[in-house]
N, C-alpha and C positions, 0 to 999 in steps of 0.2 A: 310975387305970386300972380299978379295981374298979367305981367308980361309973359309969363310962362303959359298962361291960359290963352293969351292972345295969339301967340305964335305956335300954338299946338303942342307945346311941351307940357308934359305932366310930371309932376314931381313924384318920385317914388315914395310910397307910404313909409312913413318913419317907423323904424323898428324900435321896440322898447330898449331902453338903455340897459345893456348887460352889466350886471354888477361885476366889477373886477374880481378876479380870483382871490386877490388878497383881502377883499372885503366880504367874501362869503362867510356866513356864520359857520364856524367849525362845529362838527358833531362830536361831542365829547362822549366817549365810552366810559361810563362810570364803572368803576370796579367796586365790587362789594367788599366792604371792610370786614364783615363777619364771616362765619363758616357757612351760613345759609341753611336751607332745609335739608335734613338728613336723607340719604338715599339708601334703600334696602335691596338685597338680592331678590330676584323674582320668586325664589322658593320660600321666602320668609313667611308669608301669610299662610300658605298651606301647612307649613311646619307648625305654626302657632295653633292652627285649627286642630291638627292631629294631637298636639300636646294637650290642648284643652279637652278634646274628646277622651284621651287616655285618662286624664284626671277625673273626668266625670264617671267613666266606666269603673275606674278603681274605687271611687267613692261609693258607687252603687253596689259593687261586689263586696266591699267591706261591710256596708250596711246590711247586705243580705246574709253574710256570714254571722254578723252579730245577732241578727234576728233569728237565724237558724240555731245558734247556741242558746239563745234565750228560750225559743219555743221547743227545742228538742233536747240538746245535750244537757242543759241546765234545768230541765223540767222534771220535777220529781214524779210526775205522772208516768214517765217512761222508765221507771226503775225495773231492771231485769229481775224477774222472780222465778222463771222456769226455763230450763234448757232441755229440749226433747232430743234424746239420742236413740239409736237402734237398741233393741233389747239385748241382742247377742253380739258381743264384741270380743271375739277370741284374741288373746295376746294383748288386749288393750283394756286399761281400767278407765272408768269414768273420770277419775281425777286427772289422769294423764291427758285425756282428750280435752278436758276443759283448760288444762294448763297450756297445751299447744294452741288451742283456739284463742287463748288470751282473754277469756271471759269468765265471769263468776256471778252468781246471784248477788244482787245488790248494786251491780254496775248499772250505768245508764245504757239503755237499749241502743243508743246511737253512738256510744263511745268508740266502737269499731265497726267498720263497714263489713258486709258479708264477704267481700273479696279479701279483706285482710284476715278474717277468720278462716276462710278457705285456704289461703296460702300458708297460714300457720299449721293447719291440719295436714296439708300435703308435705310438710317437712318431716312427717313420720313415715318411714319407708313401708310400714305395714299397711298404710292406708293407700289404696289404689286410686280412689276418686272420692270427691266430697262435694256436697251442695249445701248451701246455707241460706235461710230465709228468715226475715223478721216477721213476727206476728204481733201487731199492735194490740194492746199497749205494753206488754211486759213479757213476751216470749220469743225465744229463738229456736227454730227447728234445724237440726243437723242430720243429714243423711250421709252415710258412709258406705263405701264398698271396700271391704278389707281383703287383703291378699290371702289366698288359700294356700296353706302349706302342702306341697306334694312330694318333697324329697329332702333328704339331708345331704350336705356336701362337706366333707372334712369335719374336724372337731378342734376344740380349743379348751383345754383344761376341763374336760368332761361335758362341754357344751357343743352342740352341733349348729352349723350354719344352715338355716332353713330357707328353702327357695320355693317360689311359686311356679306356675306353668310358663311364665315368661323367662324363667331362669334367674330372676332377681333375688339376691340375698337380702331378706328384709328383717331378719332378727337372728339372735343367737340364743338358743334355748336348750335346756337340759331335758325337756319333755320331747314328745313326738318320737319316741324310740321305735315305734312300729312303722315309721315312714321308710321307704326304700332309701338305701344309701348309694349314692353315685360315686364310684371310685375312679380316680384318674383325672379329676378336675384340676385345672391350672391353679397352683397354690396362690399365685398373685391375685387371683380373683376372689379369694376367700376373705371378703370384707363386706360388712353391711352397707348396702347401697350400690354394690357392684353387680354386674350380670356375669354368670358363669357360662353363658351360651358361647359355643365355639363350634368349629367343624367337627371336633371329636365328640362333644357332649350333646349336640343337637339331636342325634338319633336316640339318646337315652330319654329325652323329653318326649320324643315321638312314641317310644314304647309306653311311657306313662299315659299318654293321651289315648292311644289305641286301647289299652287295657281298661281304661276308665269308660270310654264311649261304648265299647262292646260289652261291658259288664262282666269281664273275665277275672275280677279280683279274687273270687273264691277258687277258681281253677288255677290261676297264675298269681299266687300271693307273693309278689315281688319283695325281696329283702335286700338284694345287692344287684346293682347294674355296673359292671366293669366296662370301661370304654377304652381300655388300653390297646386293643387290637384294631388295626386299620380296616379290616374287612368284616369282623364279627363283633357282636355284643355278647358278653358273657353274663347270663342271668342266673342268680341264685334265688331259689324259692324257699318259702317258709317250711316246706316239708323235707327239705334237704336235697331236692333235685337241682341239677345244673343243666341249663339250656344254652346252647350257642346258636344264635340266629344271624343270618346275613344282614348286614347294614342295608344292602340294596333291596331286600325283600322283607322289610320289618313286619308289615301287616300279615303277609302270607306266612312268614315263619311263626308268628305268634298264634295264628289260627291253627296251623298244623300242630304246634306244640300243645295247644289247649285240647285239640282233638285226640292226640296220642295219649295225653295224660288222662283224659276222661275215659277213653277206651280201656287203658290198662287198669284204671281203678275199677271199672265194671268187671273186668276179667280177674281181678285179684292179683294182678302182676305188678310188681314194683320194680321200676327202673330208676336209676339215679342220674344217668347221663342221656341227654337228647341233643343231637347235633344235626343242624340243617345241611341238606345237600345243596348242590348247585342250583337246583330248581325249587328249593325251599322246603322239600319234604323232610321228615324227621327220621333219623336213625337212632334207635334207643338201645342202650347197653346197660347191663346190670351195674 
């Protein structure tokens, strides 16, 4: 080392001895002998939260229903003691209304909902509309709109099919003999719950409407309305008169017929046949 310094030679710095490759410690990759920690799909936790929420909501709902039964349905304070119905119910008895409503005094006020009672009442074709309300603690009020009979259509063993202004057959009755009879209705429509309205019969109901709204019942006491002719309606009155009016001019024809009948009555002249002309005026013949 001295000679190296003396003659200007410098020794290269010694490098640390490199460990031979064969002597390097080997890194061992340990393999896990067990299954390790379980892994879950990403949607598992939200699903568990939803399930838990559903269980909680179901429990609350069940508890609410149980409380409702205890406070209302099973509470003797809410025993039904009175059912208020309209005073006048033609074609309907109180017993039948209560039966269709599914209620009776002594029931629990909350045993049936107002909607269930209403649906039961509307299954009766004679009832056009219904409203139901509870009056705590022991009463139910029922308001009904009953169909008004305006005519008869056909017959069955002495009973007539009764229709309202909408043409609905809502009952079969041996009464109402004074109602006008509409002849020529499709026989397949003669069934309770069906409508007899058609192109042929629609004008007959228009005749009934006009006579009612104009107040001509005494002048034109309708007994039969025949709808068989495509252009005319054949009317038979209680006094034996026969009137043919144009389908295209129903109101004009009825007005002219009422005027002619009234005038002949004042003159003491009796005619049995009145026929509408093309312009709706009446020609009367003995």
